[in-house]
C-alpha angles and dihedrals in degrees: 000000000000119000132212116276114260109238122197109307110230113244121213093239108114111079096181120203121346089233125025115182092200093053092042092052088053093048092050087052087073089063093058094091088055099040093134093052088051088052092050090049092052092047092051090047095051092045091052092046091050092050090055093070091052097071100059089041089055089046089053091051091050095051097040101036116016101039096045091046094045089231104161094175092055090045090053093047093048089049091049089047090050093051091046091050092049093049091047090049089054091047093051093046092047092052091043089054091051094047095045092044089051089049091051092049093047094050091046089051090052093046094048091048092049092048093049094049087050092050091050089053097048121101126251090249087068091055091046086064105037125062115234091230090063093047087051087054089056096052096041118024097027092046089046088054090055088047086060088050094054100036101041103007124049101033094032089058088064088055092051094045092048090046091055093045093049093047095044089049092048093049094049093048091048097048119339094192095052088045091055090050088052092048091054093091092053094093089057090048090050091049092050088048093050092051093045093051094052092049094043091050094061093041091053091049089054092050094051092048095052094041089058089048092051092049093049093045095049098045090051094047094045093046090049097042091127091060092041091057095038093059095036093246094147098102094041093047089046089054091048092050090047090055092049091042091051092052089050091050092048092050090050091046087055093053092047090051091054091051090044087056102039099051097050088044091056088046089054091052090047090055089049086053092050089048091052090050092050093045099043094034092048090056090047092052092049088051090046093236091121139016137244089245092058094047090049091049090050090051089053092042091050091057090050094041096061096045097072088046088060091045091052092052088052091047087058088067091050091045089050094050091044093054091049093045094046093049089056094044092049090048088058097040090050096049109113115219114249089224110056135165116253117257092250106024120205122232129233118238111275090256112039114213097199104238112157124192131182112196115197093318117190120183139172130173110244133022126318090219096085095068130271107358127226096253116219097185120026117196096324113181129173140131129223111206119222109280094011122137106224123189127201120202137167141115124303109287093023092122103258097129091039088063089055092047088051093048091050088047093237084137133014121230117241092224135020134026140269121206136192113197088344092305116116108239089224089067097056132066119270089234094053089048099049093043087068097050127071113202128193117185135196094240104056121207117202125179123231091249121099129290093262092054092049090054099045096028092220092302102148092198090069106081127215089252091055090049093054092043090055091049091048092050094056094041095250096119092077092070100028090059088052090060117101095246094021107208092004093057114123111235101203124228111336090351093294093166093062132074119247090256092050090051090051093052090051088054090052090051090049092054095048096044088070091053095225122198089221126043121200122189117189108192084317096163099038094099098046133088123250095261094053092040088056090050094049091046090053092047095046094047087063095041095049092060107114093005129101107241132188115194123191114196140159093199103075090202089076093057105041092101094053117123088230135008122208116204114208123193123178091340097310129109102239105168141006136180139091122312092263093046093053093047089052091052087059089211134123093318092052091053093049088050090051095049091051101042103026094079091051092049090048094051 
């Protein structure tokens, strides 16, 4: 079977703009179902920010009014008010953290659901060109980045901004001259923040690139562990992972270095601001133009003033990552499947007869825009009559499996038409088409659920009795009933607890449980031993009666009893007829037959 050509895999390198209004509007749209929770979070943030200016103001009143006047009652009242304000601030911040975390998790849930639904709808050609590891990064790491944006970014930014506004207002009202002295270090803080943002932007870009590479590398090696061990690739792959992992570590260390520099620098500027307050405020106290309480309050305000500035600089990193992640996520979500249902799908007749027709079908993997394509099928035309057993044979790459992919509408041909019972399959829904076809592949995929689930695939209309009957008909019941929990036995990832032949029998039972009108077997018995193959042949001979069936096989012994055999060569239909008719023609089929059976006859 030929696979689609792998085009350039998109690296996660371009971060785009640090802030994109279009992307942000779309992201905020995910908050619309939870708008009242957003309002509540903002109210809690504003309340907490407002309460933060009360403490220093109460300290100023205590030092300037209560202490000089010797008013113990006022001092006690101010102390109690300070304690109440602190406890209330804690309560508001706690409630805000709960609400914003809930918002982030809710949006993450919605996004993951939307991405998974899109991934299920996308065509197989998309998966031919995109590594699974990178797609997993979309639905895990990228979504988690957006969770940070919603839980500690978007709403929290309002809290930081209101905190700054309230503190600046309080300082200006209390002593505008001392406030201006305090703000003198702000240009230095702005410069440090600017340098930090530019450095952390590149560091974050490197982290995302290397994380995607690690995910893709690990997924490929773990999935292909059998081949890795067979060819003794453990040490070589360990060295390669060490190299990628080292790059990832170094990029993380760079970002940590920038954080380790930035926050102490801001602390230094905070200390400078405090020193300025003590210096200028001390002289003002000596000149009696301000009070000890005001200077003390300014010292407390300055500590609280620079903290949100640090937070806002850190939020820039979250915003940067969110813009990059959202762009990648939306690029995936907005991707339209190449295979789509028609706007007004037609319906098959209530009782499908199973007549299949290919009319001058041409197909090539990839786009026709890049010049003359490498045609996999070239003008293939044939008809399978209802109830007929049709066999497809030919060398590897002749186009046999491609015919099945087109019939199932995993791909669409560039030219020609495929009909089922006279209805073009492009004009019916994919679900309606695939419900009528049972497909058994050479490479069986089983889920880590139990045996029963893997036969009925979660379809509740298939009863337990029908599951057992399907297993009996294909000869799978004898080993299923020996399992500890029989049909409730979990199979492990990809059915790891079963042999290749047993997995193949489960796939036969799965196809038959849905009672398809058309049965397609793609090298379905090539991985089983002779005993199981004989059992499958006996069962399928009974099951195929009255059903249209298409069998792909390299071993000609499995198709000699077919009603008609189609011989494909380099994408063209060269011969067709029964086994005896094709032998009598002394053409391609006869040569294939001779190649397979002549050695046995000679020996």
